[in-house]
C-alpha positions in Angstrom: -10.2 2.0 20.7 -9.9 -0.7 18.1 -10.3 -0.2 14.3 -13.3 -1.6 12.6 -13.0 -4.9 10.8 -12.7 -3.3 7.4 -10.5 -0.4 8.6 -11.2 3.2 9.2 -12.6 5.6 6.6 -10.0 7.3 4.6 -10.0 10.7 2.9 -7.4 11.1 0.1 -6.6 14.8 -0.5 -7.2 15.8 -4.1 -3.7 17.2 -4.4 -2.2 13.9 -3.4 -4.4 12.0 -5.9 -3.5 14.2 -8.8 0.2 14.9 -8.1 0.8 11.4 -6.7 -0.6 9.6 -9.8 1.3 12.0 -12.1 4.5 11.3 -10.2 3.8 7.6 -10.3 3.4 7.7 -14.1 6.6 9.7 -14.5 8.3 7.2 -12.3 7.1 4.3 -14.5 8.3 6.3 -17.6 11.7 6.8 -16.0 11.9 3.1 -15.2 11.1 2.4 -18.8 13.8 4.8 -20.0 16.3 2.9 -17.8 15.4 -0.3 -19.6 15.2 1.4 -23.0 18.8 2.6 -22.6 19.9 -1.0 -22.3 17.5 -2.7 -24.8 14.5 -1.4 -26.7 12.5 -4.6 -26.4 13.2 -4.9 -22.7 12.1 -1.3 -22.2 8.8 -1.8 -24.1 8.1 -5.0 -22.3 8.7 -3.5 -18.9 6.5 -0.5 -19.7 3.6 -2.8 -20.7 4.0 -5.1 -17.7 4.4 -2.1 -15.3 1.2 -0.4 -16.6 -0.8 -3.7 -16.3 0.7 -4.4 -12.8 0.2 -1.0 -11.4 -2.8 0.5 -13.1 -4.5 -2.9 -13.6 -3.7 -5.4 -10.8 -2.7 -3.0 -8.0 -5.5 -0.5 -8.8 -8.0 -3.4 -8.7 -6.6 -4.7 -5.4 -6.7 -1.3 -3.9 -10.4 -0.8 -4.8 -11.6 -4.1 -3.2 -12.7 -2.4 0.0 -16.3 -1.2 0.0 -16.7 2.4 -1.2 -18.1 3.7 2.0 -14.7 3.2 3.6 -13.3 6.0 1.4 -14.8 9.3 2.4 -14.5 10.5 -1.2 -14.2 7.7 -3.8 -11.2 8.1 -6.1 -11.8 4.7 -7.8 -8.5 3.3 -6.4 -6.3 6.2 -7.7 -6.0 7.7 -4.2 -4.7 4.4 -2.9 -2.1 4.2 -5.6 -0.9 7.7 -4.9 -0.9 7.1 -1.1 0.9 3.7 -1.4 3.9 5.4 -3.0 3.8 9.0 -1.9 1.3 9.5 0.9 1.8 9.7 4.6 1.9 6.4 6.5 -1.6 7.0 7.9 -3.0 6.9 4.3 -1.2 3.7 3.3 -4.0 1.2 4.3 -1.7 -1.8 3.8 -3.5 -3.9 6.4 -6.9 -4.1 4.6 -6.4 -3.8 0.9 -2.8 -4.4 -0.3 -1.3 -6.3 2.6 2.3 -5.6 3.4 4.0 -8.2 1.2 2.1 -6.9 -1.9 3.1 -3.3 -1.0 6.7 -4.3 -0.7 6.7 -6.3 -3.9 5.2 -3.4 -6.0 7.6 -0.9 -4.3 10.5 -3.0 -5.3 9.1 -3.6 -8.8 9.0 0.0 -9.7 11.7 1.3 -7.3 14.7 -0.8 -6.5 14.7 -3.2 -9.4 14.8 -0.5 -12.2 17.2 1.6 -10.2 19.6 -1.3 -9.8 19.2 -2.2 -13.4 20.0 1.4 -14.4 23.2 1.2 -12.2 24.2 -2.1 -13.8 23.6 -0.6 -17.3 25.6 2.5 -16.4 28.5 0.4 -15.1 28.5 -1.7 -18.3 28.5 1.3 -20.6 29.0 4.6 -18.9 27.0 7.6 -20.2 25.8 10.7 -18.4 22.2 10.0 -19.3 22.3 6.5 -17.7 23.8 7.9 -14.5 21.3 10.7 -14.5 18.4 8.2 -14.9 19.9 6.1 -12.1 20.1 9.1 -9.7 16.6 10.2 -10.4 15.2 6.7 -9.9 17.2 6.4 -6.7 15.7 9.7 -5.5 12.1 8.5 -6.3 12.8 5.2 -4.5 14.3 6.8 -1.4 11.5 9.4 -1.2 8.8 6.7 -1.6 10.5 4.6 1.1 10.8 7.4 3.5 7.0 7.9 3.5 6.7 4.5 5.2 8.6 5.5 8.3 6.8 6.1 11.6 7.2 9.4 13.3 8.0 9.3 17.0 5.6 11.1 19.2 7.2 13.6 21.5 6.2 12.9 25.1 6.9 15.4 27.8 9.8 14.5 30.1 8.6 13.1 33.3 10.5 13.9 36.5 
């Protein structure tokens, strides 16, 4: 059975929408802290750019599919939470974000700030900088692990 042209209908659980967006905002704040510990202007600039990029551009791109494709419309907030913290089946990267966009935004709030926090900690070691790096790395790894496919167990055939 093939998927429809615009993809299958998606239901985003309310718990994922609320907790996923809360975690996403906390992640952006931690990214900002990583930059603030290096330079105040850089931190403020990153925070503004990240909010515009994630909650402006990515939110808009995620909500381009017709509303009837979402079983319960979350105005794009479900897609944001699912992109970073949802199961792979909820990602919907084929129809709204496209895979390169999803990878770019994952690197933008994941690997880039974490590597910058590591660079900053190496330059001027403090426990706070290392702690921010470790938490950012944990967020990035957890978000990346949600993209893995799970192998289906098939019974052994004689």
